[in-house]
Residue frames relative to the residue before (quaternion, step in Angstrom):
aa qw qx qy qz dx dy dz
M 1.0000 0.0000 0.0000 0.0000 0.00 0.00 0.00
S 0.3815 -0.7800 0.4527 0.2026 3.56 -0.73 1.09
G 0.8021 0.2015 -0.1128 0.5508 3.65 1.01 -0.64
S 0.4430 -0.6767 0.5116 0.2899 3.55 -1.14 0.51
E 0.6673 -0.4883 0.3823 0.4124 3.56 -1.31 0.21
D 0.5940 0.5833 -0.3597 0.4213 3.61 1.16 -0.53
D 0.6478 0.5299 -0.3098 0.4512 3.59 1.23 -0.45
K 0.6542 0.5128 -0.3131 0.4594 3.62 1.24 0.05
T 0.4648 -0.6450 0.5330 0.2895 3.53 -1.25 0.64
P 0.6915 -0.4633 0.3298 0.4454 3.63 -1.22 0.16
T 0.6644 0.4949 -0.3103 0.4662 3.61 1.14 -0.49
G 0.5950 -0.6035 0.3514 0.3978 3.56 1.27 0.02
R 0.5457 0.6043 -0.4142 0.4068 3.59 1.24 -0.08
K 0.5368 -0.6277 0.4622 0.3228 3.52 -1.15 0.64
K 0.4651 -0.6712 0.5016 0.2856 3.59 -0.95 0.87
S 0.4920 -0.6403 0.5023 0.3092 3.51 -1.13 0.68
T 0.3007 -0.7640 0.5435 0.1746 3.55 -0.90 0.88
K 0.5083 0.6305 -0.4304 0.3986 3.60 1.28 -0.15
S 0.4155 -0.6665 0.5447 0.2941 3.53 -1.09 0.64
S 0.5863 -0.5976 0.4178 0.3530 3.56 -1.13 0.67
V 0.4428 -0.6980 0.4976 0.2631 3.55 -1.04 0.77
L 0.6843 0.4338 -0.2806 0.5146 3.59 1.25 -0.33
S 0.4308 -0.6702 0.5325 0.2857 3.54 -1.04 0.74
D 0.6786 -0.4715 0.3570 0.4355 3.56 -1.26 0.22
E 0.6351 0.5281 -0.3245 0.4609 3.59 1.03 -0.79
Q 0.6602 0.4991 -0.3071 0.4698 3.59 0.98 -0.84
K 0.6270 0.5321 -0.3297 0.4636 3.58 1.03 -0.80
K 0.6573 0.5108 -0.3024 0.4643 3.56 0.96 -0.92
A 0.6592 0.5054 -0.3052 0.4657 3.59 0.93 -0.91
H 0.6436 0.5156 -0.3134 0.4710 3.58 1.02 -0.83
H 0.6448 0.5191 -0.3147 0.4645 3.57 0.97 -0.86
I 0.6575 0.5069 -0.3066 0.4655 3.59 0.92 -0.91
A 0.6618 0.5000 -0.3049 0.4679 3.59 0.92 -0.89
S 0.6459 0.5165 -0.3171 0.4642 3.59 0.99 -0.82
E 0.6590 0.5013 -0.3037 0.4714 3.58 0.96 -0.84
Q 0.6409 0.5115 -0.3286 0.4686 3.61 0.98 -0.77
K 0.6392 0.5205 -0.3145 0.4707 3.58 1.01 -0.81
R 0.6357 0.5233 -0.3216 0.4675 3.59 0.99 -0.84
R 0.6718 0.4916 -0.2927 0.4705 3.59 0.92 -0.90
E 0.6191 0.5333 -0.3378 0.4672 3.61 1.03 -0.75
N 0.6551 0.5120 -0.3063 0.4635 3.57 0.97 -0.87
I 0.6420 0.5082 -0.3224 0.4750 3.59 0.97 -0.82
R 0.6515 0.5100 -0.3147 0.4652 3.60 0.91 -0.92
S 0.6452 0.5325 -0.3142 0.4488 3.56 0.95 -0.87
E 0.6794 0.4786 -0.2893 0.4750 3.59 0.94 -0.86
F 0.6246 0.5070 -0.3422 0.4855 3.60 1.06 -0.66
D 0.6144 0.5354 -0.3429 0.4673 3.61 1.05 -0.72
K 0.6385 0.5234 -0.3184 0.4657 3.56 1.02 -0.82
I 0.6386 0.5146 -0.3224 0.4727 3.59 0.98 -0.85
V 0.6380 0.5244 -0.3267 0.4595 3.60 0.95 -0.87
S 0.6850 0.4883 -0.2955 0.4528 3.60 0.90 -0.86
L 0.7043 0.4596 -0.2592 0.4750 3.62 1.14 -0.55
T 0.6857 0.4602 -0.2689 0.4958 3.58 1.24 -0.34
P 0.3506 -0.7916 0.4573 0.2031 3.60 -0.30 1.24
T 0.6592 0.5107 -0.3248 0.4463 3.62 1.10 -0.47
L 0.6510 0.4515 -0.3199 0.5196 3.59 1.29 0.09
N 0.0089 -0.7794 0.6250 0.0431 3.54 -1.17 0.55
D 0.6964 -0.5223 0.3132 0.3798 3.53 -1.26 0.43
S 0.6962 0.4800 -0.2895 0.4483 3.61 1.07 -0.58
E 0.5527 0.6378 -0.3743 0.3842 3.57 1.29 -0.18
N 0.6916 -0.4247 0.3737 0.4490 3.53 -1.35 0.20
R 0.2179 -0.8151 0.5297 0.0868 3.57 -0.64 1.14
S 0.2801 0.7599 -0.5474 0.2111 3.59 1.05 0.55
E 0.5947 -0.5816 0.4182 0.3650 3.55 -1.11 0.67
L 0.6284 0.5388 -0.3372 0.4485 3.58 1.00 -0.79
N 0.6592 0.5013 -0.3111 0.4662 3.61 0.89 -0.88
I 0.6597 0.5070 -0.3066 0.4624 3.58 0.90 -0.90
L 0.6991 0.4647 -0.2835 0.4635 3.59 0.82 -0.95
T 0.6442 0.5282 -0.3262 0.4467 3.60 0.98 -0.82
K 0.7056 0.4491 -0.2733 0.4752 3.58 0.79 -0.98
S 0.6256 0.5261 -0.3429 0.4628 3.59 1.05 -0.65
A 0.6536 0.5014 -0.3118 0.4735 3.59 0.95 -0.85
D 0.6276 0.5251 -0.3332 0.4684 3.61 1.01 -0.77
F 0.6588 0.5059 -0.3048 0.4660 3.58 0.97 -0.87
I 0.6387 0.5121 -0.3283 0.4711 3.60 0.99 -0.77
D 0.6237 0.5248 -0.3348 0.4728 3.60 1.01 -0.76
Q 0.6378 0.5234 -0.3165 0.4680 3.58 0.99 -0.86
L 0.6590 0.5035 -0.3067 0.4671 3.60 0.94 -0.87
K 0.6292 0.5262 -0.3349 0.4637 3.60 1.02 -0.76
D 0.6550 0.5090 -0.3101 0.4645 3.59 0.95 -0.87
E 0.6534 0.5054 -0.3081 0.4720 3.59 0.96 -0.89
N 0.6282 0.5346 -0.3280 0.4604 3.57 1.00 -0.82
A 0.6638 0.5068 -0.3074 0.4561 3.58 0.89 -0.95
K 0.6539 0.5066 -0.3140 0.4661 3.61 0.97 -0.82
L 0.6692 0.4954 -0.3034 0.4634 3.58 0.92 -0.83
V 0.6284 0.5209 -0.3301 0.4742 3.59 1.01 -0.78
E 0.6565 0.5086 -0.3077 0.4644 3.58 0.91 -0.91
L 0.6560 0.5065 -0.3066 0.4681 3.60 0.92 -0.89
A 0.6621 0.5003 -0.3079 0.4653 3.59 0.90 -0.89
Q 0.6611 0.5046 -0.3132 0.4585 3.59 0.94 -0.84
K 0.6242 0.5329 -0.3362 0.4619 3.62 1.05 -0.73
K 0.7110 0.4271 -0.2451 0.5019 3.58 1.11 -0.69
G 0.5296 -0.6667 0.3840 0.3572 3.58 1.31 0.08
I 0.4417 0.6801 -0.4665 0.3532 3.55 1.20 0.42
P 0.3569 -0.7441 0.5137 0.2345 3.62 -0.62 1.02
I 0.1911 -0.7715 0.6017 0.0795 3.54 -1.01 0.90
P 0.4227 -0.6874 0.5182 0.2832 3.62 -0.75 0.97
P 0.5841 -0.6280 0.3857 0.3400 3.61 -0.91 0.87
D 0.6593 0.5232 -0.3315 0.4263 3.61 1.00 -0.66
L 0.6375 0.5058 -0.3325 0.4766 3.61 1.27 -0.11
I 0.6244 0.5032 -0.3358 0.4940 3.57 1.29 -0.05
Y 0.3799 -0.7342 0.5146 0.2277 3.57 -0.63 1.13
S 0.0041 -0.8142 0.5796 -0.0323 3.55 -0.83 1.00
G 0.7189 -0.4135 0.2441 0.5026 3.58 1.16 0.47
P 0.6879 -0.4785 0.3390 0.4277 3.54 -1.28 0.19
K 0.3521 -0.7132 0.5710 0.2033 3.52 -1.16 0.70
S 0.3811 -0.7483 0.4944 0.2244 3.57 -0.72 1.02
D 0.8316 0.0227 0.0156 0.5547 3.59 0.80 -0.94
G 0.6153 -0.5717 0.3447 0.4191 3.56 1.23 0.28
A 0.5819 0.6037 -0.3680 0.4021 3.59 1.25 -0.21
D 0.6121 0.5510 -0.3500 0.4463 3.60 1.21 -0.46
I 0.0248 0.7769 -0.6277 0.0425 3.55 -0.81 1.05
A 0.5276 -0.6433 0.4517 0.3222 3.56 -0.92 0.92
Q 0.3495 -0.7452 0.5353 0.1896 3.54 -0.99 0.83
């Protein structure tokens, strides 16, 4: 046997014997930069949600809970309005394409309302 059990990771793969090309300081700096980028992306997406949700404004409490709660309430309101409009159109004999009728979240995009 060429390698000992000590040379393997918990998943059974052999540990790399090469030394890392990055120093500990470089690894730390890279980790910090990656984390800052992740946080910027999250902030950017929350800003987008705020801009799309009429019940939110820039001067309001910007807690994630407040943003998510008001956004979810607005989505519920849109679903109710959609259902009313679909019902009204159907009563008037107006055909509605299935993709305009809300039928719940799509898991992989393959689900289409019938």
